[in-house]
N, C-alpha and C positions, 0 to 999 in steps of 0.2 A: 562567528560567521564561517560557513563552509568554505573549504579551500577549493580553488579552481583546479580541476583535474585535467590532465592532458587528454584523457578520454573520459568524459563525464557521465556517460550512460552507465547505469548500475549493472547492466549486463556485462560490462567490462570487468567489474569486480567479480562477478560470478564466474566468468571465464578464467580470470587469473587464479582464483582460489581452486578451480578444478584442475587446471593445467599444472599447478604447483606440485601435484602428486606424481605426474608422469606426462611425457609428451603426448599430444593428441592431434588428430586432424579435426576440423570443425564438425563433421558429422558425429564423431565420438563426443565432442564437447556437448553438443545438443542432447545426446542420449544420456550423458551423465547428469546434466542439469535437470532434465525432465525426471530422471530417476530420483533425484534429490528433492523434487518438488519446488525448484527455485522460482518457477513462474507463479507460485502462491505466496512467496516471500517478498518478491520485488517485481516492479513492472518490467516484463520481458517481452519483447517483440521478436519472435523467432526469425522473421524475415530479415531482420537487421544483423543477424549473427555474423555473417561473412564480412559485412562492413565494419563491425566492431573489431573483429579479429584483425582485419587489415590495418585499422587505425592503431591497434595496440602494437602491431609490428612496426608501423611507420614511426611511432614514438619510442621505439626501443624497449617496449615492455614484454613483447614476445619476439622470438626469432625462429626462423625456419631451420628444422633439423634435416628434413629430407622432403623430396617431392618426386612422386612417381606414379606410374599407371600399371594396373594389373589387368591384362586382357582387354576387354571392351569397356571396363569400368572407367568412369571419369577420373581424371588426374586428381590425386589427393596430396595435399601439402600438410606435413606434420609440423606442429609448432611446440616449442618449449618456452617456459617462462625464463626471463633474464633476471639478473640480480636486481636491476632497476624495477622490474615487474613485481618481484617479491616485496621489495621495499614499498612500492606503491600500494599493493594489496594490504600490507600490514598497517601502513599509515592511514589508509582509507577506512579500514575496519576500526581502528582506534577512534577516528573522528566520528563515525556513525554511533559508536557505543557511548562516547563521552559528551557529545555536543547536541542538545535537543534542537530540533529544527521545526519551524512552523510548517505544518503539513495540512492545509485545509482539505476537508473531505467533501464528498458530494452531499452527505447528510448536513454538514454545516451550511453549505450553500442553500439547501432547502429550508433549513431553519431561519436563515437570514431573510427569506422572502415569504415565509408562511403566513404573514399577516394579510396577504392577498386572498387567502381562503378564509372561510368562516371557521370559528372555533369548533363547531360540531364536526365539520368535515375533517379538520386537522386532527381532532381526537380519534376519529375513525381510522384515518391513515396511520396514526401512531400506534393504534391497537394492532393494525395489520403488521406494522414493522416489528412490534414487540412479539407477536406470534411467530414471525419468521426468525427473529433473533433467538427465541427460546428453542425453536427447532434446530437451528444451527449449533447452539450451545450443547444440546443433547448429542448431536452428531459428533461435535468436537471432543466432548468428554469421552464418548465411547471409543473414538479413534485413538485418543491419548492413552486410555487404559490399555488398549490392545498394543500400542507401540511401546509402552513402558516395559512390556514383557520381552521386547525384541531388541530395543535400542538403548544405548546409554543416554542419560538425561542431557548430556552435552548436545546431542543432536535433536532434542525435542524442545529446546528453549523457545524457539520462534513460535512453535505451536502453543506452548503454554502462555506466551505473551498474547497471541491472537485471541485465545480463549478468555484470558483475563480482561482484555479490552472489550470483547463482545459482552461479557458479563457486566462490566461497568456501564456500558451503553444501555443494556437492558434495565439496570437499576435506575438510571437517570430517566429513561423514557417512561418507566413505570411511575416514577415520582411526578413527572410532568403531567401524566394522565390523571393522577390523583388530584393534582391542583386544578386541572381543567374540569374534571368531573365533580369535584367538591365545591366549585365556585370560588376557590381561593386564589386563582391566578390574577395578579394585579392588572386592572384595566379590562377585565373580561367583558363587563357590560358595555363599555365603550367600543370594544372590538365587535361585539354583536351588533351594536347600534350602527356602526359604520357599514356593515354588510346588509343591514336592514334598510337604511336610508340612503346609503351612498355618500354620506357627509362625514368627513373626517373631523374629529374634535380639533378646535383651533390650536391648542397647545401641541397636539401630535403633528398637525399639519406644519406648524412652525418648526418643529424639530426636524421633520422630513426635509423641509426646504433648506434649512441650515446645513443639514447633512450633505446636501448636494453641492453646496458651495464652499464648505470648509476645506 
């Protein structure tokens, strides 16, 4: 089970791992995180950055180095990571790498209710998804090939993982489409009949009802 964090927003981890290299003010933090593409690796809401930074300071994970104003510019507060902040970042990273978490996706949500659509429409939608996945896979491969000439592999692992997950999803969607198109999907005719008549088979209706009450 994931440990309860003093500041649980994943942006907090991104901030800590950025500031560990040198003190920064929040504007610099945002620039560094954008340059590293962190908004592609984890859910980041840029509007909450200042709140996250203040919470990290409140809990002793960041501390103020200096605060000042230059000319008409807004006041800028520079923060550095504390020993507790370094420990928190290391511990959090270890947890993320070692402990699998159940992370339902929007696609899983769609699969869970796709019976509400007819199988022919579902197949067409999945073909659209597969086309888009294959386009994204091509883009990802080209980007990785380019980056491999510029960056050490250590900084490309999240991109490799994202590509591998996209490729795995494309293979699975392609397999499901083959089942639907070849008539091998279990219960396919009952599914079609339901959308043709509006009548759910008794055994399926019973399972649906029990699913609501279990």
